[in-house]
C-alpha positions in Angstrom: 7.4 -13.5 20.2 10.6 -12.2 22.1 13.4 -11.0 19.9 12.3 -12.5 16.8 12.2 -10.3 13.9 10.1 -7.9 13.6 9.1 -8.0 17.2 12.8 -7.1 18.3 12.2 -3.5 17.0 8.7 -3.0 18.7 10.0 -0.2 20.8 11.5 1.5 17.9 8.7 1.3 15.3 5.6 3.4 14.9 3.0 4.4 12.1 2.9 8.2 11.2 0.3 9.6 8.8 1.9 10.8 5.6 2.4 14.6 5.0 2.0 14.9 1.3 4.1 18.3 0.9 6.6 17.5 3.5 7.2 13.9 2.2 6.7 14.8 -1.4 10.3 13.7 -2.5 9.9 10.4 -0.7 6.5 9.6 -2.0 7.6 10.2 -5.4 10.5 7.8 -5.0 8.4 5.4 -3.6 5.8 5.6 -6.3 8.1 5.4 -9.1 10.0 2.6 -7.6 6.5 0.7 -7.2 6.0 1.2 -10.8 9.5 0.2 -12.1 9.3 -3.1 -10.0 5.6 -3.9 -11.1 6.0 -2.9 -14.8 9.6 -2.7 -15.3 9.6 0.9 -16.2 8.3 4.3 -14.8 6.6 5.4 -18.1 3.1 5.0 -16.6 3.9 6.4 -13.4 5.1 9.4 -15.7 1.9 9.3 -17.7 -0.4 9.2 -14.6 1.4 11.6 -12.2 3.4 13.8 -14.5 7.1 13.6 -15.9 8.4 14.3 -12.5 5.7 12.5 -10.3 4.6 15.8 -9.0 0.8 14.7 -9.1 1.5 11.5 -7.0 1.6 13.3 -3.5 -1.7 15.1 -4.3 -3.2 11.8 -5.2 -1.9 10.4 -1.8 -3.3 13.8 0.0 -6.7 12.8 -1.4 -6.5 9.5 0.2 -5.4 10.9 3.3 -7.9 13.7 3.3 -10.7 11.1 3.6 -8.8 9.8 7.1 -5.3 10.5 7.7 -4.6 7.0 9.0 -5.2 5.5 5.2 -2.0 6.9 4.1 1.1 6.1 6.5 4.8 5.5 6.6 5.9 2.7 9.0 9.0 4.3 10.7 11.7 2.6 12.4 13.8 4.8 14.6 12.2 7.6 13.0 13.2 6.9 9.2 10.6 5.3 6.9 11.0 1.6 6.1 7.5 1.1 4.4 4.6 3.1 3.2 0.6 1.9 2.9 -2.0 4.0 1.0 -5.4 2.7 1.2 -9.3 3.8 0.5 -12.9 2.9 1.0 -14.7 1.9 -2.1 -17.6 4.2 -3.3 -20.7 3.3 -5.0 -21.9 4.9 -8.4 -23.4 7.8 -6.6 -20.1 8.3 -4.8 -21.4 7.3 -1.2 -19.4 5.2 0.7 -19.7 1.5 0.2 -18.2 0.3 3.5 -18.1 -3.2 2.9 -15.1 -3.2 0.5 -11.6 -1.5 1.4 -9.0 -1.0 -1.2 -5.1 -1.1 -0.8 -3.9 1.0 -3.2 0.0 0.8 -2.5 2.0 -1.3 -0.3 5.7 -0.5 -0.5 8.8 -1.4 1.6 12.1 0.1 1.1 14.5 -2.4 -0.6 17.0 -2.2 2.0 14.4 -3.3 4.4 12.7 -6.1 2.6 12.6 -9.7 4.1 12.5 -8.5 7.7 8.8 -8.7 8.6 7.9 -5.0 7.7 5.5 -5.9 4.8 3.7 -8.1 7.3 3.2 -5.1 9.6 1.9 -3.0 6.9 -0.7 -5.6 5.9 -1.7 -6.1 9.5 -2.0 -2.2 9.9 -4.0 -2.1 6.6 -6.5 -5.0 7.6 -7.1 -3.2 11.1 -7.7 0.4 9.6 -10.2 -1.0 6.8 -11.9 -2.9 9.3 -12.5 -0.1 11.9 -13.6 2.0 8.7 -16.3 -0.6 8.4 -15.0 -2.8 5.6 -15.8 -6.5 5.3 -13.3 -7.1 2.4 -10.1 -5.7 1.1 -9.1 -5.7 -2.5 -5.9 -4.8 -4.3 -4.5 -5.4 -7.6 -0.8 -6.6 -8.4 0.8 -7.3 -11.6 0.8 -10.8 -13.0 4.7 -10.3 -13.6 5.3 -9.4 -9.9 5.9 -12.8 -8.6 7.7 -11.6 -5.2 4.5 -9.6 -4.4 1.9 -12.4 -5.4 3.9 -14.7 -2.9 3.8 -12.1 -0.1 0.1 -11.4 -0.5 -0.7 -15.1 -0.6 1.5 -15.9 2.2 -0.7 -13.1 4.3 -3.8 -15.0 3.5 -4.9 -12.8 0.3 -6.9 -14.8 -2.1 -6.3 -14.5 -6.0 -9.5 -13.9 -7.5 -8.2 -13.7 -11.1 -7.6 -11.4 -13.9 -9.8 -10.0 -16.5 -9.0 -11.2 -20.0 -5.9 -9.5 -21.6 -5.0 -7.5 -18.4 -1.7 -7.4 -17.0 -3.2 -7.2 -13.1 -4.3 -10.0 -10.9 -7.1 -9.0 -8.4 -6.6 -10.3 -4.9 -9.2 -10.1 -2.0 -9.2 -10.6 1.6 -11.9 -11.4 4.2 -11.4 -8.7 7.3 
């Protein structure tokens, strides 16, 4: 461990629950960038969350309303370097199905990539979903996002395929 990245920052890193209204501008910027990196454009982000992304913080608020620890920023010396939003799958009747956790968004600020922060967010997500009673975690990644696919595979996620004609790959992880 010692001073190897990211442990050299162990005293300056912490997770903070997202404050959807206070953090709205950063959330919108991160959300828009996620779509651009995944799809090459923010058109679907605008379609899903409004032309200015104004509905994205409210969607994140819905995740955080269930459990504030499921929507967090990773902070280094008080400044966000990454973000994760998760949820717990529900069955058809809307009841909690505590076996499957959902990772909606992982994001590391472009200036901080390749420094181990994504792995810390992944570790955090695993721990929180497991403590919520989940046995598995799932996420979707676009087939064209090779960097993200490599990252998830290196973290131990398993590629479970893509529906015919879909742009998404489904990934799963035992917790």
